[in-house]
C-alpha positions as CSV (number, residue, x, y, z in Angstrom):
1,M,-0.2,0.0,0.3
2,A,2.9,2.2,-0.7
3,T,1.9,6.0,-2.4
4,T,3.9,8.4,-4.5
5,T,4.1,11.3,-2.5
6,K,7.4,12.3,-1.8
7,P,8.6,12.8,-5.9
8,T,5.7,15.5,-6.1
9,T,7.6,17.3,-3.0
10,A,10.7,17.1,-4.9
11,K,9.4,18.8,-8.1
12,K,8.1,21.3,-5.8
13,T,11.0,21.9,-4.4
14,T,13.2,22.2,-7.8
15,A,10.6,24.4,-9.2
16,T,10.7,26.6,-5.9
17,T,14.8,26.8,-6.1
18,A,13.7,27.9,-9.2
19,A,11.9,30.4,-8.5
20,K,14.2,31.8,-6.1
21,K,17.2,31.4,-8.7
22,A,15.1,33.8,-11.0
23,P,15.6,36.8,-9.3
24,A,19.3,37.0,-9.5
25,K,18.9,37.2,-13.7
26,K,17.3,40.1,-13.4
27,T,19.2,41.6,-11.1
28,T,22.3,40.8,-13.4
29,A,20.5,42.8,-16.0
30,A,19.6,45.5,-13.4
31,K,23.5,45.9,-13.5
32,G,24.3,45.7,-17.0
33,T,21.4,48.5,-17.2
34,T,23.9,50.9,-14.4
35,A,26.6,50.1,-16.9
36,K,25.1,51.6,-20.2
37,T,23.7,54.3,-18.0
38,A,27.1,55.2,-17.1
39,A,28.4,55.0,-20.4
40,K,25.8,57.6,-21.7
41,S,26.3,59.9,-18.7
42,A,30.0,59.7,-19.8
43,P,30.0,62.2,-22.4
44,A,28.4,64.7,-19.9
45,K,31.4,65.2,-18.2
46,K,33.5,66.3,-21.7
47,T,30.8,68.5,-22.1
48,T,31.2,69.7,-18.6
49,A,34.7,70.3,-19.1
50,A,34.4,71.8,-22.2
51,K,32.1,74.5,-20.9
52,A,34.8,74.8,-18.4
53,L,37.8,75.9,-20.5
54,A,35.8,78.0,-22.8
55,T,35.1,80.1,-19.2
56,K,38.3,79.9,-18.3
57,K,39.3,81.6,-22.7
58,T,36.1,84.1,-21.8
59,T,37.6,85.2,-18.4
60,A,41.3,85.6,-19.5
61,A,40.0,87.3,-22.8
62,K,38.3,89.7,-20.3
63,K,40.9,90.3,-18.0
64,T,43.8,90.9,-21.0
65,P,43.9,95.2,-21.2
66,A,43.0,96.2,-24.6
67,K,46.2,98.1,-26.0
68,K,46.0,101.7,-26.2
69,T,46.3,103.7,-29.0
70,P,49.5,106.2,-28.7
71,A,48.7,109.9,-27.9
72,R,49.6,111.6,-31.4
73,K,52.3,114.1,-30.9
74,T,51.7,118.0,-31.3
75,P,53.8,119.9,-33.5
76,V,55.6,121.6,-31.2
77,A,56.2,118.3,-29.3
78,A,57.8,116.5,-32.0
79,E,59.8,119.6,-32.4
80,R,60.9,120.0,-29.2
81,E,61.8,115.9,-29.9
82,T,63.9,116.8,-32.6
83,V,65.8,119.4,-31.5
84,Q,66.6,117.5,-28.2
85,H,68.0,114.3,-30.4
86,L,70.2,116.9,-32.8
87,L,71.8,118.6,-29.1
88,A,72.4,115.0,-27.9
89,E,74.0,113.9,-31.4
90,R,76.2,117.2,-31.2
91,L,77.2,116.8,-27.8
92,D,78.5,113.2,-28.2
93,D,80.3,114.3,-31.7
94,L,82.0,117.1,-29.3
95,G,83.2,114.9,-26.8
96,D,84.6,112.3,-29.1
97,R,86.6,115.3,-30.7
98,L,87.9,116.6,-27.2
99,R,88.9,113.4,-26.2
100,D,90.8,112.8,-29.4
101,L,92.4,116.0,-29.1
102,R,93.3,114.8,-24.9
103,D,95.2,111.6,-26.2
104,R,96.8,113.3,-29.2
105,A,97.9,115.8,-26.9
106,Q,99.9,113.3,-24.9
107,E,102.1,112.9,-28.0
108,Q,103.7,116.0,-27.9
109,S,106.5,117.0,-25.8
110,E,106.2,117.8,-22.1
111,D,106.1,121.8,-23.3
112,V,103.5,121.7,-25.6
113,R,102.0,119.7,-23.2
114,D,101.4,122.1,-20.5
115,R,100.6,125.3,-22.7
116,L,98.1,123.2,-24.2
117,R,96.8,122.0,-21.1
118,P,94.8,124.6,-19.7
119,F,93.0,125.1,-23.3
120,L,91.8,121.3,-23.2
121,D,90.6,122.1,-19.4
122,E,88.6,125.0,-20.7
123,A,87.1,123.1,-23.7
124,Q,86.1,120.4,-21.0
125,S,84.4,122.9,-18.5
126,N,82.6,124.2,-22.0
127,W,81.4,120.8,-22.6
128,E,80.2,119.9,-19.6
129,S,78.6,123.3,-19.3
130,L,77.1,122.3,-22.9
131,Q,75.8,119.0,-21.5
132,S,74.0,120.5,-18.8
133,I,72.2,123.0,-20.9
134,V,70.9,120.1,-23.3
135,R,69.7,118.5,-20.3
136,R,67.7,121.2,-19.3
137,V,66.3,121.6,-22.7
138,A,64.5,118.3,-21.9
139,D,62.7,119.7,-18.7
140,A,62.4,123.4,-19.8
141,T,58.6,124.7,-19.8
142,A,56.8,125.3,-23.1
143,E,57.7,129.4,-23.3
144,A,61.8,128.5,-22.2
145,W,62.9,125.7,-24.1
146,R,63.5,127.6,-27.4
147,D,65.5,129.9,-25.6
148,M,67.5,127.0,-24.1
149,A,67.7,125.6,-27.5
150,D,69.5,128.2,-29.2
151,E,71.7,129.2,-26.1
152,A,73.2,125.2,-26.6
153,K,73.6,125.7,-30.4
154,L,75.5,129.0,-30.1
155,A,77.7,127.1,-27.2
156,S,78.2,123.9,-29.4
157,E,79.6,126.3,-32.1
158,R,81.8,127.8,-29.8
159,L,83.3,124.9,-28.5
160,E,83.6,123.5,-31.6
161,A,85.6,126.4,-32.9
162,E,87.7,126.1,-30.2
163,L,88.5,122.4,-30.4
164,S,89.3,123.6,-34.2
165,T,91.8,125.9,-32.9
166,V,93.5,123.6,-30.3
167,R,94.1,121.1,-33.1
168,A,95.6,123.8,-35.5
169,D,97.9,125.1,-32.6
170,M,98.9,121.6,-31.8
171,R,99.3,120.9,-35.5
172,A,101.6,124.0,-35.7
173,E,103.7,122.6,-33.0
174,A,104.1,119.7,-34.5
175,A,105.3,121.2,-38.0
176,S,108.5,119.9,-39.0
177,S,108.9,122.5,-41.9
178,A,107.8,126.3,-43.1
179,D,105.2,125.1,-45.5
180,T,103.4,122.8,-43.0
181,Y,103.7,125.1,-40.2
182,R,102.6,128.2,-42.4
183,E,99.2,125.8,-43.2
184,A,98.9,125.0,-39.7
185,L,98.9,128.5,-38.5
186,A,96.9,129.8,-41.3
187,D,94.0,127.0,-40.0
188,L,94.3,128.8,-36.6
189,V,93.5,132.0,-37.5
190,D,90.5,130.9,-39.7
191,T,89.1,129.0,-36.6
192,A,90.4,131.6,-34.5
193,R,88.1,134.3,-36.3
194,V,84.9,132.0,-36.1
195,E,85.3,131.8,-32.5
196,L,85.6,135.5,-31.8
197,R,82.6,135.9,-34.3
198,H,80.9,133.5,-31.8
199,L,81.8,135.9,-28.9
200,R,80.7,138.9,-30.6
201,E,77.3,137.7,-31.1
202,Q,77.0,136.2,-27.4
203,A,77.9,139.6,-26.1
204,G,74.8,141.6,-28.1
205,Q,72.9,138.9,-25.6
206,V,73.8,140.4,-22.5
207,T,73.5,143.4,-20.3
208,S,75.3,146.9,-21.3
209,G,78.0,146.6,-18.2
210,A,79.0,142.6,-19.3
211,R,78.5,143.5,-23.2
212,D,81.8,146.1,-22.4
213,E,83.7,143.9,-20.7
214,V,82.9,141.1,-23.1
215,T,83.9,143.3,-26.1
216,A,87.3,144.8,-24.9
217,A,88.3,141.0,-24.3
218,V,87.4,140.3,-27.6
219,E,89.3,142.9,-29.0
220,R,92.1,142.1,-27.1
221,A,91.5,138.8,-29.0
222,E,91.7,140.1,-32.1
223,G,94.9,142.2,-31.8
224,A,96.8,139.0,-31.4
225,L,94.7,137.0,-34.0
226,D,95.8,140.6,-36.2
227,G,99.9,139.4,-35.0
228,L,99.0,136.2,-36.8
229,K,97.9,136.7,-39.6
230,D,101.4,139.2,-40.0
231,S,103.2,136.0,-39.0
232,V,101.1,134.0,-42.2
233,A,102.0,136.6,-44.5
234,T,105.5,136.5,-43.4
235,L,105.8,132.9,-43.9
236,R,104.2,133.3,-47.3
237,G,105.8,135.9,-48.7
238,H,109.7,134.6,-47.5
239,A,109.4,131.3,-48.4
240,A,113.2,130.7,-47.1
241,T,112.5,132.1,-43.5
242,S,112.4,129.9,-40.7
243,T,109.9,128.9,-38.6
244,D,112.3,129.2,-35.6
245,D,112.4,133.2,-36.2
246,I,108.4,133.6,-35.8
247,R,107.5,130.9,-33.9
248,E,108.1,132.6,-30.1
249,D,106.2,135.5,-31.3
250,A,103.6,133.2,-33.0
251,R,103.3,131.1,-29.2
252,R,103.2,134.5,-27.6
253,L,100.2,135.8,-29.7
254,V,98.4,132.4,-29.6
255,L,98.8,132.7,-26.1
256,D,97.2,135.9,-26.1
257,L,94.4,135.1,-28.1
258,R,93.0,131.9,-26.3
259,Q,93.5,134.1,-22.9
260,A,91.3,136.7,-24.3
261,S,89.2,134.1,-25.3
262,R,88.8,132.6,-22.1
263,D,88.2,135.9,-20.3
264,A,85.4,136.6,-22.8
265,A,83.9,133.4,-22.5
266,D,84.0,133.7,-18.5
267,R,81.9,137.0,-18.7
268,L,79.4,135.5,-21.1
269,R,78.7,132.5,-19.4
270,P,76.5,133.7,-16.3
271,S,75.2,136.7,-18.3
272,T,73.8,134.7,-21.0
273,T,71.9,132.1,-18.5
274,T,70.5,135.4,-16.6
275,S,69.4,136.7,-20.0
276,S,67.6,133.2,-21.3
277,K,65.6,133.2,-17.7
278,A,64.8,136.7,-18.3
279,K,63.3,136.0,-21.6
280,A,61.5,133.0,-20.5
281,K,59.8,134.8,-17.7
282,A,59.0,137.8,-20.1
283,S,57.4,135.5,-22.2
């Protein structure tokens, strides 16, 4: 009287176990869905990074200052800048020539060096004064800079003539023949004449009292110059004349010429500056 109930129970148990296992497949499928969702969301991160980079570029562009258009110079400002540039170049050129003369002086004999030293020192002082005037042109007011530029121009012309005179004097000292000595002395007369002309022009810019003193000094220099002209004429008319016969007289005349020129310049220097300031105030 055996029954068949056990196999039925086993099948149900197997079915139940299978039912319990079924949800696991769904869970796995859900995990797959999560992976797909993550894959879809990945491009969003790239889009966010691109937006952030664009935002940084925009911010950097805003911070970069716009280039300023340079202000256009007025005709007066442009003229002033040009004059300053030309004066600075002139100053440098005269400074180079002065240094060259000092180097050449070292090649002369001791007595010639001693005689030329005061003239070279005076030229150095005049160059430094010119340098000061050129610098003041840059800082001068709009009303005064032209007067200072004119003053610098006159000072540079006189310094150039002074350096040329010293150079000719040096050539005369180094001359070994009557011809070369006569040529050097003739050049000295010509350059000294130019220097004295500048001194006379500057004398017209000072007050009457100082003008008389400057004029007297210039006239003394011109007297010495006339003596040098006679020496040149003597050398031209008597080619066989030894330079030793007139060198000492010429040296004395050159010394008188240089000393008188220095006296005139010393009287001019403070007066010319005062005159320029007076013009600036009057304008």
